[in-house]
C-alpha positions in Angstrom: 16.6 16.9 2.1 13.7 17.5 4.1 13.1 13.9 5.2 16.1 11.6 5.6 13.8 8.1 6.0 10.3 7.6 3.5 8.1 4.9 4.4 5.3 4.4 1.6 2.2 2.4 1.0 2.3 0.1 -1.6 -1.1 -0.5 -3.6 -2.2 2.6 -5.2 1.3 4.1 -4.4 4.7 2.6 -5.8 2.1 -0.2 -8.1 -0.9 -0.3 -9.8 -2.1 -3.9 -8.1 -5.5 -3.0 -8.6 -5.9 -5.4 -11.6 -4.5 -8.4 -10.4 -6.3 -7.8 -7.1 -9.5 -8.0 -9.0 -8.8 -11.3 -10.9 -7.7 -13.0 -7.9 -11.1 -11.7 -5.9 -13.2 -12.8 -8.9 -11.5 -16.2 -9.4 -12.1 -16.9 -5.7 -16.1 -15.7 -6.2 -16.5 -17.8 -9.3 -15.1 -20.9 -7.2 -18.5 -21.2 -5.4 -20.4 -19.2 -8.1 -20.9 -15.7 -6.1 -21.2 -12.7 -9.1 -18.5 -11.2 -10.3 -16.7 -7.6 -8.9 -15.8 -4.8 -10.9 -12.5 -2.7 -11.4 -14.2 -0.1 -9.6 -15.9 -2.3 -6.9 -12.5 -3.6 -6.6 -11.0 -0.1 -5.7 -13.3 0.9 -3.3 -12.7 -2.4 -1.5 -9.1 -2.2 -0.9 -7.0 -0.7 1.8 -7.7 -2.2 4.7 -6.0 -5.7 3.8 -7.3 -8.9 1.8 -9.7 -10.2 4.4 -11.2 -7.0 4.3 -11.7 -7.0 0.7 -12.7 -10.2 0.8 -15.2 -9.4 3.8 -16.5 -6.8 0.6 -16.6 -8.4 -1.9 -18.5 -11.6 -1.0 -22.4 -11.6 -0.9 -23.6 -10.3 2.2 -24.6 -12.6 5.3 -20.9 -14.9 4.7 -20.4 -16.4 8.1 -16.7 -15.6 10.0 -15.8 -19.4 9.0 -16.6 -18.5 5.1 -14.7 -15.7 5.4 -11.5 -17.3 6.6 -11.8 -20.1 4.5 -11.9 -18.2 0.9 -10.0 -15.3 2.4 -6.9 -18.3 2.5 -7.9 -19.2 -0.8 -7.8 -15.7 -2.3 -4.3 -15.1 -0.9 -3.2 -18.1 -2.2 -4.0 -17.7 -5.5 -3.1 -14.1 -5.2 0.6 -14.7 -4.3 1.1 -17.0 -7.0 -0.4 -14.6 -9.4 0.0 -11.0 -8.1 2.6 -9.8 -10.8 0.9 -10.5 -14.4 -0.9 -6.9 -15.0 0.6 -5.0 -11.6 3.0 -2.4 -12.6 4.9 0.7 -10.8 3.0 4.4 -11.6 5.1 6.4 -13.9 8.4 7.9 -12.8 8.4 5.5 -9.5 11.5 3.5 -10.4 13.3 6.4 -10.9 12.1 8.0 -8.0 13.3 5.2 -5.8 16.5 5.1 -7.4 17.2 9.1 -6.3 16.0 8.4 -3.0 18.5 6.0 -2.8 21.3 7.8 -4.8 20.5 10.7 -1.9 21.0 8.4 1.1 17.1 8.2 2.4 16.5 5.0 3.6 13.2 3.1 2.0 10.7 1.3 3.6 7.3 -0.3 2.1 4.5 -0.6 4.8 1.6 -2.6 3.8 -1.4 -4.3 4.6 -1.2 -6.9 2.3 0.2 -10.1 3.5 4.1 -9.7 3.9 5.1 -12.9 1.7 3.6 -10.7 -0.9 4.9 -7.5 -0.1 8.3 -8.8 -0.4 7.5 -10.7 -3.5 6.7 -7.4 -5.4 9.5 -5.5 -4.0 11.9 -7.6 -5.0 10.1 -8.1 -8.5 9.4 -4.1 -9.1 11.9 -2.3 -7.0 15.1 -4.5 -6.9 17.9 -3.3 -4.6 15.8 -0.1 -4.3 13.9 -0.9 -1.0 15.7 -1.2 2.5 13.3 -2.8 4.5 9.6 -4.4 3.6 6.7 -4.8 6.3 3.1 -6.5 5.4 0.6 -8.4 7.3 2.1 -10.4 10.1 0.4 -12.8 12.4 -0.2 -10.8 15.8 0.3 -7.4 14.8 -2.3 -4.9 13.8 -2.4 -3.6 10.5 -2.9 0.3 9.4 -4.4 2.4 10.2 -3.0 1.0 13.6 0.8 2.7 13.6 2.4 -1.0 14.4 3.8 -2.0 11.4 5.3 1.4 10.5 6.9 1.5 13.9 8.5 -1.6 13.0 9.7 -0.4 9.9 11.2 2.2 11.8 13.2 -0.2 14.0 14.1 -1.9 11.2 15.5 0.7 9.6 16.8 1.6 13.0 15.7 5.4 12.7 13.9 7.7 14.4 10.3 9.6 13.6 12.3 12.7 13.2 13.4 13.3 9.8 10.7 10.3 8.5 7.8 11.2 6.4 4.7 8.6 5.1 3.7 8.3 1.5 0.4 6.7 0.9 -3.0 7.1 -1.3 -5.8 6.9 0.4 -7.5 7.6 3.7 -6.2 5.0 6.0 -2.8 6.5 5.2 -3.4 9.6 6.2 -4.8 8.1 10.1 -1.8 5.6 9.9 0.2 8.6 9.3 -1.5 10.4 12.0 -1.4 7.5 14.5 2.3 7.0 14.2 3.4 10.5 14.2 4.7 11.2 11.3 4.0 13.8 8.3 1.8 12.6 5.5 2.2 13.3 1.8 -0.8 11.7 -0.2 -0.5 11.0 -4.0 -3.2 11.4 -6.2 -2.5 8.8 -9.0 -3.7 5.7 -6.3 -6.9 4.3 -5.4 -8.6 7.2 -3.9 -9.5 10.3 -5.5 -8.9 14.1 -4.6 -11.7 14.7 -2.8 -11.6 11.6 -0.6 -8.2 12.7 0.3 -9.1 16.0 1.2 -12.1 14.8 3.4 -9.4 12.5 5.4 -7.8 15.4 6.3 -4.7 15.0 3.8 -2.2 18.2 4.7 0.0 17.7 1.4 -1.4 16.7 -2.1 1.1 15.3 -4.8 -0.1 14.5 -8.3 3.1 13.2 -10.1 6.3 11.4 -9.0 8.6 14.5 -9.9 6.6 16.8 -7.8 6.9 13.6 -4.6 10.6 14.2 -5.0 10.5 17.9 -4.6 8.5 17.3 -1.5 11.3 14.6 0.2 14.1 16.6 -1.3 12.8 20.0 -0.3 13.3 21.5 -3.8 10.2 22.8 -4.2 10.1 26.0 -6.4 
C-alpha cells in the first residue's frame, strides 16, 4: 500500500449531502421570510462549516447575534434531517471496505458539527470508519490542521504513511497545513478548474482510481 492511513473529508468526498444542506438552509431562510437559495448557490457556500454556510446564505447585513441564532436553529434542523436525500458517491462504500480489508486505518475529518459527522458515518458507513472528527468547541476548523492532527492521535498513527482525501480548495489547504499529501476527488462540490487553481497535485476521477492511488496499483 502507498498509504497506511487515509483521512477523508465527508461532504463532497464520501457523501453527496448537498440536497439535505440546501433544504436545511432554505428551511431556516423561510422561517423569517428570506429569499431561498438554489442548489448551485449552496454548492458554492459549503466547505467552511455550517456557520459560514449560514453567513453566505443570509441576506447581507445580518448581525453576529442574528447569524449565531439562525445558525444554531439551522444546525438543530439539519441534525434531525441530515439523511433524507444524502447518498454515498458511487463506489465509496466498496472502497472503504477494501481499505479496511487491506488493514488501512480510516478517519473522517469534517467541518460539519461533530455529532452530525458521527451520525452520518454510522448511518452510511457502519463499521467502516475508525474515527470521525467534526467541528468541536475550542478547536479551529479546517483548513487549520488541528482536527487532522487530532484524528491521527486518536488513530495512534504518524503523518508518515498518511494521506488526506478531499474535494475542495479547503481540503488542499488543510492537507498542506497538516504536512500531508492530498488526493483531490473531482466528483464533489468543486470543479477540476477550482482544484487545479488551488494547487491540487493529484486529481482522481472515480472510486476505483482513488483505490489505485492509495494502494499503489496504478498501471
